[in-house]
C-alpha positions as CSV (number, residue, x, y, z in Angstrom):
1,M,-10.0,18.2,-10.0
2,H,-9.9,21.3,-12.9
3,R,-13.5,22.5,-14.2
4,I,-12.6,21.7,-18.4
5,L,-14.3,24.3,-20.1
6,L,-14.7,23.8,-24.2
7,D,-13.9,25.9,-26.4
8,E,-15.9,26.1,-29.9
9,N,-13.5,27.0,-32.5
10,R,-11.0,23.9,-32.7
11,K,-12.6,20.8,-31.9
12,I,-10.5,17.2,-31.0
13,P,-12.6,14.5,-32.3
14,Y,-13.2,12.4,-28.4
15,D,-11.9,9.2,-29.4
16,L,-8.0,10.3,-30.2
17,V,-8.8,12.1,-26.6
18,T,-10.3,9.0,-25.1
19,Q,-7.0,7.3,-26.1
20,K,-4.6,9.8,-24.8
21,L,-6.3,8.7,-21.8
22,N,-5.5,5.0,-21.9
23,D,-2.0,5.4,-22.3
24,W,-1.8,8.0,-19.2
25,Y,-3.5,5.5,-17.3
26,T,-1.5,2.7,-18.4
27,L,1.8,5.1,-16.9
28,I,0.0,5.7,-13.7
29,K,-0.4,0.9,-13.5
30,N,3.5,0.9,-13.9
31,D,4.6,4.3,-11.3
32,Q,5.7,6.0,-14.0
33,V,5.4,9.4,-12.2
34,E,7.2,11.7,-14.7
35,Q,6.4,10.2,-18.2
36,A,1.9,10.4,-16.5
37,E,2.6,13.8,-15.5
38,H,3.9,14.6,-19.2
39,I,1.2,12.4,-20.6
40,R,-1.3,14.5,-18.1
41,K,-0.6,18.1,-18.7
42,E,-0.9,16.7,-22.4
43,V,-4.5,15.5,-21.5
44,E,-5.7,18.4,-19.8
45,K,-4.8,20.8,-23.2
46,E,-6.9,18.7,-25.4
47,L,-9.5,18.2,-23.1
48,V,-10.5,22.2,-23.2
49,N,-10.3,21.5,-27.3
50,M,-12.0,18.2,-27.6
51,E,-15.5,17.3,-29.5
52,E,-18.1,17.5,-25.9
53,N,-18.5,13.7,-24.8
54,Q,-19.3,13.3,-20.9
55,D,-18.1,10.1,-20.7
56,A,-14.8,10.7,-21.3
57,L,-14.9,13.9,-18.9
58,L,-15.7,11.3,-16.5
59,Y,-13.0,9.1,-16.9
60,Y,-10.6,12.1,-17.3
61,Q,-11.6,13.3,-13.7
62,L,-11.4,9.4,-12.3
63,L,-8.1,9.2,-13.7
64,E,-6.4,12.4,-12.0
65,F,-7.5,10.5,-8.8
66,R,-5.2,7.7,-10.2
67,H,-3.0,9.1,-10.6
68,E,-2.9,11.0,-7.2
69,I,-2.5,8.4,-5.6
70,M,0.1,6.5,-7.4
71,L,1.8,10.5,-6.6
72,S,0.9,9.1,-2.6
73,Y,2.9,6.5,-3.1
74,M,5.0,6.7,-5.1
75,E,6.5,10.7,-3.3
76,S,4.9,10.4,-0.2
77,K,2.9,12.9,-0.9
78,R,0.0,12.9,2.1
79,I,-3.5,11.0,1.6
80,D,-5.6,13.7,3.3
81,D,-4.6,16.0,0.5
82,L,-6.6,13.7,-1.7
83,N,-9.9,14.0,0.0
84,S,-11.5,16.3,-2.0
85,A,-10.9,14.3,-5.2
86,Y,-12.1,11.2,-3.8
87,E,-15.4,14.1,-3.0
88,T,-15.8,14.6,-5.9
89,I,-15.9,11.1,-8.0
90,K,-18.2,10.0,-4.8
91,E,-19.9,12.5,-6.2
92,M,-20.7,11.6,-9.3
93,E,-21.3,7.9,-8.1
94,E,-24.1,9.1,-6.0
95,Q,-25.6,11.5,-9.0
96,G,-25.7,7.8,-11.2
97,Q,-23.1,9.4,-13.7
98,L,-20.7,6.7,-13.8
99,T,-22.3,3.3,-15.3
100,G,-20.3,0.2,-16.8
101,M,-17.1,0.4,-16.9
102,L,-16.3,3.7,-15.5
103,E,-18.3,2.9,-12.5
104,Y,-16.0,0.3,-11.8
105,Y,-12.9,2.4,-11.9
106,Y,-14.9,4.3,-9.4
107,F,-14.7,0.9,-7.4
108,F,-11.8,0.3,-8.1
109,F,-10.3,3.0,-7.1
110,T,-11.5,4.0,-3.5
111,G,-10.4,0.5,-3.3
112,M,-6.6,1.9,-3.0
113,Y,-7.9,4.8,-2.1
114,A,-9.1,3.4,1.4
115,F,-6.1,1.4,1.7
116,R,-4.1,4.3,1.5
117,R,-6.0,5.8,4.3
118,K,-5.8,2.2,6.4
119,E,-9.3,1.8,6.5
120,L,-8.9,-1.8,5.8
121,T,-13.3,-2.9,5.5
122,T,-13.5,-0.3,3.5
123,A,-10.9,-0.8,0.8
124,I,-12.3,-4.4,0.6
125,S,-15.8,-3.0,0.6
126,A,-14.9,-1.3,-2.8
127,Y,-13.2,-3.8,-4.1
128,R,-15.6,-6.6,-3.6
129,I,-18.3,-4.3,-5.5
130,A,-15.8,-3.8,-8.1
131,E,-14.8,-7.6,-8.4
132,T,-19.4,-7.9,-9.4
133,K,-18.9,-5.4,-12.2
134,L,-15.1,-6.8,-13.7
135,S,-17.6,-8.8,-16.1
136,E,-17.3,-5.1,-17.4
137,V,-13.4,-5.1,-18.1
138,E,-12.0,-7.4,-21.1
139,D,-8.7,-5.8,-21.0
140,K,-6.9,-9.1,-19.1
141,I,-3.9,-6.9,-17.7
142,E,-6.5,-4.4,-16.3
143,K,-8.5,-7.7,-14.3
144,A,-4.3,-8.6,-13.3
145,E,-4.0,-5.4,-12.1
146,F,-6.9,-5.8,-9.9
147,F,-6.0,-9.1,-8.4
148,F,-2.9,-8.2,-7.6
149,K,-4.8,-4.2,-5.5
150,V,-6.7,-7.4,-3.7
151,S,-4.2,-9.6,-2.8
152,Y,-2.2,-6.6,-0.6
153,V,-5.1,-5.5,1.1
154,Y,-5.5,-9.6,2.0
155,Y,-1.5,-9.3,2.8
156,Y,-1.6,-6.4,5.3
157,M,-4.5,-8.3,7.1
158,K,-3.3,-11.5,7.0
159,Q,-5.7,-13.5,5.1
160,T,-3.5,-16.0,3.4
161,Y,-5.3,-18.1,1.9
162,F,-6.9,-15.0,-0.3
163,S,-4.1,-12.6,-0.9
164,M,-2.5,-16.1,-2.2
165,N,-6.0,-16.8,-4.5
166,Y,-5.7,-13.3,-6.1
167,A,-1.7,-13.1,-6.1
168,N,-1.4,-16.3,-8.5
169,R,-4.5,-15.5,-10.3
170,A,-2.8,-12.0,-11.1
171,L,0.4,-13.9,-11.5
172,K,-1.2,-16.5,-14.4
173,I,-1.8,-13.6,-16.5
174,F,1.3,-11.6,-15.6
175,R,3.4,-13.9,-16.6
176,E,1.7,-14.8,-20.3
177,Y,2.9,-11.4,-21.7
178,E,7.0,-10.3,-21.2
179,E,6.6,-6.8,-21.1
180,Y,4.7,-6.6,-17.4
181,A,8.1,-8.3,-16.1
182,V,7.5,-5.3,-13.6
183,Q,4.0,-6.6,-11.9
184,T,5.3,-10.2,-12.7
185,V,7.4,-9.0,-9.4
186,R,5.2,-7.4,-7.7
187,C,3.0,-10.1,-7.7
188,Q,6.3,-12.1,-6.1
189,F,6.8,-9.9,-3.4
190,I,2.9,-10.3,-2.2
191,V,3.6,-14.7,-2.8
192,A,6.8,-14.6,-0.7
193,G,5.4,-12.3,2.3
194,N,2.8,-14.3,2.5
195,L,5.4,-17.2,2.9
196,I,6.8,-15.2,6.0
197,D,3.4,-15.3,7.4
198,S,3.7,-19.0,6.7
199,L,6.9,-19.7,8.7
200,E,9.2,-20.3,5.2
201,Y,11.2,-17.6,5.1
202,E,13.5,-18.9,3.8
203,R,11.3,-20.0,0.9
204,A,10.6,-16.3,1.0
205,L,14.1,-15.0,0.7
206,E,14.5,-17.7,-2.3
207,Q,11.6,-15.1,-4.1
208,F,13.2,-11.6,-2.6
209,L,16.7,-12.4,-4.5
210,K,14.8,-13.4,-8.0
211,S,12.9,-9.6,-7.9
212,L,15.8,-7.9,-7.2
213,E,17.5,-9.6,-10.1
214,I,14.8,-8.9,-12.0
215,S,14.5,-5.3,-11.0
216,K,18.4,-5.2,-10.8
217,E,18.1,-6.3,-14.7
218,S,14.9,-3.4,-15.6
219,N,16.9,-0.6,-13.9
220,I,13.7,-0.1,-12.0
221,E,15.2,1.9,-8.6
222,H,12.3,1.7,-6.8
223,L,12.1,-2.2,-7.4
224,I,15.3,-2.1,-6.7
225,A,14.9,-1.3,-3.4
226,M,11.4,-2.7,-2.5
227,S,13.6,-5.9,-3.5
228,N,16.1,-4.8,-0.7
229,M,13.9,-3.9,1.9
230,N,12.3,-7.0,1.5
231,I,15.4,-9.0,1.6
232,G,15.5,-6.8,4.6
233,I,12.9,-7.7,6.2
234,C,13.9,-11.9,5.8
235,Y,17.0,-12.1,7.2
236,D,15.5,-9.8,10.0
237,E,13.5,-13.0,10.9
238,L,16.4,-15.2,10.2
239,K,18.1,-13.1,12.6
240,E,20.7,-12.5,10.9
241,Y,20.7,-8.9,11.9
242,Q,24.0,-7.6,9.8
243,R,22.6,-8.7,6.6
244,A,19.6,-7.3,7.8
245,S,20.7,-4.1,8.3
246,R,22.9,-3.9,4.7
247,H,19.8,-4.5,2.7
248,L,17.7,-2.3,4.4
249,I,20.2,0.4,3.8
250,S,20.6,-0.1,0.2
251,A,16.1,0.0,0.2
252,L,16.7,3.5,1.9
253,E,19.7,5.3,-0.1
254,I,17.5,5.2,-3.5
255,F,13.6,5.7,-1.2
256,E,15.3,8.4,0.3
257,K,16.0,10.4,-3.1
258,S,12.5,10.1,-4.0
259,N,10.4,10.5,-0.7
260,H,8.4,7.2,-1.2
261,S,6.0,6.1,0.6
262,F,8.3,2.9,1.9
263,L,10.4,5.1,3.6
264,T,9.5,5.5,6.7
265,K,8.6,1.6,7.1
266,T,12.9,1.2,5.7
267,L,13.8,3.1,8.8
268,F,11.5,1.4,11.3
269,T,13.1,-1.5,9.6
270,L,16.7,-0.5,10.5
271,T,15.7,1.0,13.9
272,Y,14.3,-2.2,15.1
273,V,17.1,-4.3,13.8
274,E,19.8,-1.9,14.9
275,A,18.1,-2.0,18.7
276,K,18.2,-5.8,18.8
277,Q,22.1,-5.9,17.9
278,K,22.6,-3.3,20.6
279,N,23.8,-0.4,18.4
280,Y,21.3,1.8,20.0
281,D,22.8,5.2,18.6
282,V,22.8,3.9,15.1
283,A,19.6,3.5,16.1
284,L,18.4,6.5,18.0
285,A,19.3,8.4,14.7
286,Y,17.2,6.1,12.2
287,F,14.2,6.5,15.1
288,R,14.3,10.0,15.2
289,K,14.8,10.8,11.4
290,G,12.0,8.0,11.1
291,R,9.8,9.7,13.6
292,F,10.6,13.1,12.2
293,I,9.4,12.1,8.2
294,A,5.9,9.6,9.4
295,D,4.9,13.4,11.7
296,K,5.6,15.4,9.2
297,S,3.9,13.8,6.0
298,D,0.9,12.6,8.8
299,D,1.7,8.6,8.7
300,K,-0.5,7.8,11.8
301,E,0.1,4.1,11.2
302,Y,4.2,4.9,11.5
303,S,3.8,7.5,14.0
304,A,1.9,4.9,16.1
305,K,4.7,2.1,15.5
306,F,7.7,4.3,16.5
307,K,6.2,4.9,19.8
308,I,6.0,1.3,20.6
309,L,10.4,1.4,19.6
310,E,10.1,4.8,22.0
311,G,8.7,3.1,24.2
312,L,10.9,-0.5,24.5
313,F,14.2,1.6,24.2
314,F,14.1,5.3,24.0
315,S,12.3,6.3,26.8
316,D,12.3,4.9,30.7
317,G,9.8,2.2,30.5
318,E,7.2,4.5,29.8
319,S,4.6,1.0,28.7
320,Q,2.0,4.0,27.8
321,L,3.3,4.3,24.7
322,I,3.5,1.0,23.6
323,K,-0.4,0.9,25.0
324,D,-1.4,4.4,22.7
325,A,0.0,2.4,19.9
326,F,-1.5,-1.2,20.1
327,S,-4.7,0.8,20.6
328,Y,-4.5,3.1,17.3
329,L,-3.3,0.1,15.1
330,A,-6.4,-2.2,17.0
331,S,-8.9,0.6,16.4
332,R,-7.5,0.7,12.5
333,K,-8.6,-3.1,12.9
334,M,-4.8,-3.9,11.7
335,F,-4.4,-7.0,13.7
336,A,-1.6,-8.5,11.9
337,D,0.3,-6.3,13.1
338,V,-1.4,-6.0,16.4
339,E,-0.5,-9.9,16.4
340,N,3.5,-9.5,15.0
341,F,4.0,-6.5,17.4
342,S,2.6,-7.7,20.6
343,I,4.9,-10.7,20.2
344,E,7.3,-9.2,20.0
345,V,6.7,-6.7,22.3
346,A,5.6,-9.9,24.9
347,D,9.4,-11.5,24.5
348,Y,11.1,-8.7,25.3
349,F,9.1,-7.9,28.1
350,H,9.5,-11.4,29.0
351,E,13.5,-10.7,28.5
352,Q,14.0,-8.2,31.0
353,G,11.7,-10.4,33.6
354,N,8.9,-8.1,33.9
355,L,6.3,-11.1,33.0
356,M,3.2,-9.2,34.4
357,L,3.5,-6.9,31.0
358,S,4.9,-10.0,29.3
359,N,1.5,-12.3,29.9
360,E,-0.7,-9.4,28.7
361,Y,0.9,-8.6,25.5
362,Y,1.1,-12.3,24.7
363,R,-2.2,-12.2,25.6
364,M,-3.0,-9.4,23.3
365,S,-1.5,-11.8,20.2
366,I,-3.8,-14.6,21.0
367,E,-6.3,-12.8,21.3
368,A,-5.4,-10.9,17.7
369,R,-4.8,-14.3,16.0
370,R,-8.3,-14.9,16.6
371,K,-9.9,-12.0,15.3
372,I,-7.8,-13.0,12.2
373,K,-9.2,-16.4,12.4
374,K,-11.9,-15.6,13.0
375,G,-12.4,-12.8,9.4
376,E,-13.5,-10.7,11.3
377,I,-11.5,-7.6,9.3
378,I,-13.8,-8.2,6.7
379,D,-17.0,-8.2,7.6
380,E,-18.3,-4.9,5.9
381,N,-20.8,-4.7,7.9
382,Q,-18.4,-2.9,9.7
383,P,-18.6,0.4,10.7
384,D,-15.0,3.1,9.6
385,S,-14.8,6.7,9.0
386,I,-15.3,6.7,4.9
387,G,-18.6,4.6,5.6
388,S,-18.3,1.4,3.7
389,S,-22.8,1.4,4.5
390,D,-22.4,4.1,1.5
391,F,-21.8,0.8,-1.2
392,R,-24.2,-0.3,-3.1
């Protein structure tokens, strides 16, 4: 965070700076990294000579935090690098400096930050509080952006009903505006992902293929990559592994150029798809690259997931690696991943004739499914590393 010093010699009206802050926020929401970086520098210069206005300074600090969240997503910046920025805005909130829209932004951005850290309980807690303050929000697009972010975290937790509800609320708004085709595509990703969870693979594939067309028409590379990645995942579910590989490789080529946060996910999926085809040499190359990137960026989620693949395909039957990975996923209450991967692992051991381990992981999948249905993950009273008890 930057300390803002006011120069008494020349004053810029704070309403002009506030408009530029709004423009900056719009660029951030649209993941336009270069343009957002440019206007961020302009704002920093103008704040030095702005008429004194505390709300504008607080808004700036909140947007700095939101900007860094964007970079953690678009350029795979380590999420732990945001800790000090989070502590700064948290202190602002604790001191009662944030009111109205500023307080809404605090809880909304905190939810995003917690989700990037995979602190799912805290993310939901923060989003719930932000939702109580939506009455402060007049901008329909901002409301749609909020609904989209909430739909994403619920999708991640396999809470399909909640995810679809929020995604459709966001879509209803975004579809009213032609200039928000990008946001519409992102919502369609969530809808299609929920269709996969509902085992409606063909319908999901149709959605993803449409998203790829729109992304190509818009010429937005990271959306083209995300569309290809999702199509690859869909073909994987349909057991059409060669098609899956082609689309995943197309995604990989784009994600590698920008070091996007989905690079590790794409490498993980490629490793698994190639291993399923028994292309172990190719799979091993993707595995080594993906694990290196996950470890280097301190991506604990995918470091754990790569352990599953290592235990299955690239070790001498070291089942402890797999157990360690599931232990981590369960500790983060990532029950959707536990359910999905435990079934895959159980099937693998069943094919190997290891019925004891196969039964163990089948039972694990059943228990994870029970927890998802019970909604344990959305009990905001559960403790976590950030501390949902800090929220009023």
